[in-house]
C-alpha positions in Angstrom: 0.2 -0.1 -0.2 2.0 3.0 -1.2 -0.3 5.2 -0.2 1.2 4.9 3.7 5.0 5.3 3.1 7.2 8.0 1.4 7.1 7.4 -2.1 7.2 9.8 -5.2 3.7 8.9 -6.3 1.1 6.3 -5.5 0.4 3.4 -7.6 -2.9 4.4 -8.6 -1.5 6.8 -10.7 -0.2 4.6 -12.6 -2.5 1.7 -12.6 -5.4 4.1 -13.6 -3.7 4.8 -16.9 -2.5 1.7 -18.1 -4.4 -1.4 -19.7 -4.1 -4.9 -20.4 -4.1 -5.7 -23.7 -4.4 -9.1 -23.6 -7.4 -11.1 -23.4 -8.4 -12.4 -19.5 -10.9 -15.7 -19.5 -10.6 -15.0 -15.4 -14.1 -13.1 -13.8 -13.4 -10.2 -11.9 -14.1 -11.2 -8.6 -16.6 -8.0 -7.8 -16.5 -8.2 -3.8 -18.1 -5.5 -1.3 -16.2 -6.8 1.7 -13.4 -4.9 2.9 -10.0 -6.3 2.8 -10.1 -5.4 7.0 -12.7 -8.5 7.6 -11.4 -10.7 4.8 -12.2 -13.8 7.2 -16.1 -12.2 5.7 -15.5 -12.9 2.3 -16.7 -16.5 2.5 -20.3 -15.8 4.6 -22.3 -16.2 1.7 -21.1 -18.8 -0.4 -20.4 -20.8 2.4 -24.2 -20.6 3.5 -24.7 -21.8 0.2 -22.3 -24.7 0.2 -23.7 -25.7 3.6 -27.1 -25.8 3.0 -26.3 -28.2 -0.3 -24.8 -30.1 1.8 -27.6 -30.3 4.3 -30.2 -31.7 1.7 -28.0 -34.4 0.6 -27.6 -35.6 3.7 -29.7 -39.0 4.3 -28.9 -38.9 7.8 -30.4 -36.2 8.6 -34.7 -35.9 9.1 -36.6 -32.8 7.1 -37.2 -31.2 10.5 -33.4 -30.9 10.9 -32.5 -30.0 7.8 -35.4 -27.4 7.7 -34.0 -26.4 11.1 -30.3 -26.2 10.1 -30.4 -24.4 6.6 -33.3 -21.7 8.8 -30.5 -21.3 11.3 -27.8 -20.8 8.7 -30.1 -18.2 6.8 -29.9 -16.1 9.6 -25.8 -15.7 9.7 -26.1 -13.1 7.4 -22.9 -10.7 7.7 -20.0 -10.1 9.3 -21.5 -6.8 11.0 -23.8 -8.4 13.3 -23.0 -10.0 16.3 -24.8 -14.2 15.8 -25.8 -15.7 18.8 -24.6 -19.7 19.3 -27.3 -21.9 18.3 -28.7 -24.7 20.7 -26.9 -28.3 19.7 -29.7 -30.7 20.4 -28.8 -34.0 22.0 -31.9 -35.5 21.2 -31.2 -35.0 17.5 -29.4 -37.3 15.2 -25.6 -37.5 15.7 -25.4 -35.9 11.8 -27.6 -32.7 13.1 -25.2 -32.4 16.7 -22.2 -32.2 14.0 -23.8 -29.6 11.4 -24.5 -27.3 15.1 -21.7 -27.9 16.0 -20.4 -27.2 12.8 -22.2 -23.8 12.6 -21.4 -22.5 16.2 -17.8 -22.9 14.9 -18.8 -20.2 11.7 -20.9 -18.3 13.5 -17.2 -18.1 16.1 -15.5 -17.6 13.0 -17.5 -14.7 11.2 -17.9 -12.9 15.0 -13.9 -13.0 14.4 -13.8 -15.1 18.0 -11.3 -17.2 16.2 -9.9 -18.7 19.5 -13.7 -20.3 20.0 -14.0 -21.2 16.0 -10.3 -23.0 16.3 -11.6 -25.1 19.0 -14.7 -26.2 17.7 -13.0 -26.7 14.1 -10.5 -28.8 16.1 -13.1 -31.1 18.1 -15.0 -31.8 14.3 -11.7 -32.9 12.4 -13.1 -36.4 13.8 -16.8 -36.2 12.2 -18.0 -39.1 10.7 -19.6 -36.5 8.4 -17.0 -36.3 5.1 -18.1 -33.1 4.2 -18.4 -31.3 8.3 -14.5 -33.6 8.6 -12.5 -32.2 5.3 -14.1 -28.4 6.2 -13.3 -28.4 9.5 -9.5 -29.0 8.7 -10.1 -26.4 6.1 -11.6 -23.7 8.4 -8.7 -24.8 10.7 -6.5 -23.2 8.6 -8.6 -20.1 8.2 -9.2 -19.7 11.9 -5.6 -20.4 13.0 -4.5 -17.8 10.3 -6.6 -14.6 11.6 -6.1 -15.6 15.0 -2.3 -15.4 14.3 -3.1 -12.2 13.1 -5.3 -11.0 15.3 -2.5 -11.2 17.6 -0.3 -9.2 16.2 -2.1 -6.4 15.4 -0.7 -2.5 16.5 -2.4 0.3 18.2 -3.3 1.3 14.5 -4.7 -1.7 12.7 -1.3 -2.4 11.6 0.4 -5.6 11.6 3.4 -5.4 14.5 5.6 -8.6 13.8 7.0 -7.9 17.1 3.4 -8.5 18.8 3.0 -12.1 16.3 2.3 -14.5 18.9 4.7 -17.7 17.8 2.9 -20.6 19.3 0.1 -19.3 17.1 1.7 -19.0 13.9 3.0 -22.5 14.9 -0.6 -23.8 15.1 -1.7 -21.8 11.7 1.3 -23.7 10.1 0.8 -27.4 11.9 -3.0 -27.0 10.6 -1.8 -25.8 7.0 0.4 -28.8 7.2 -2.4 -30.9 7.7 -4.7 -30.1 5.6 -2.5 -30.6 2.5 -1.6 -34.2 4.4 -4.8 -35.3 4.2 -6.4 -33.2 1.3 
């Protein structure tokens, strides 16, 4: 970000006047989420993926599916702090695991990365393949954000001296586990 350092001009002065002549087949990712809330970028796509998995799961009753889908649809943005949902001990094991997963993403989108990391760590042993794989992936994201959060300086900048080395090691280990397994 050149606007925060001493340079003779801003990069925007160049990029506004330069055009790439080569065709690009990639679609631009137009995202309304700011760079400062990177963890929120997946909130909408994550909902679609979750709902698709719940609908396809044969171990869930129709009532459980409807309750889980409704609960996920209530998680709409990161601006509002979402409350945990109740994990009903009388529901099926699959419903309990999907509910726990929802509590993990609620923690994640609430920027409570330490709690999200704990929940996703427990869900790595889920007997639901999608929950298991997604938990491994979300552990990478949660531990990265938790480590980053530990090094945020007074003005929102990254202070490398403040970074918690244990959290960085946890992030590295979670990333390595995910890459080995998937």
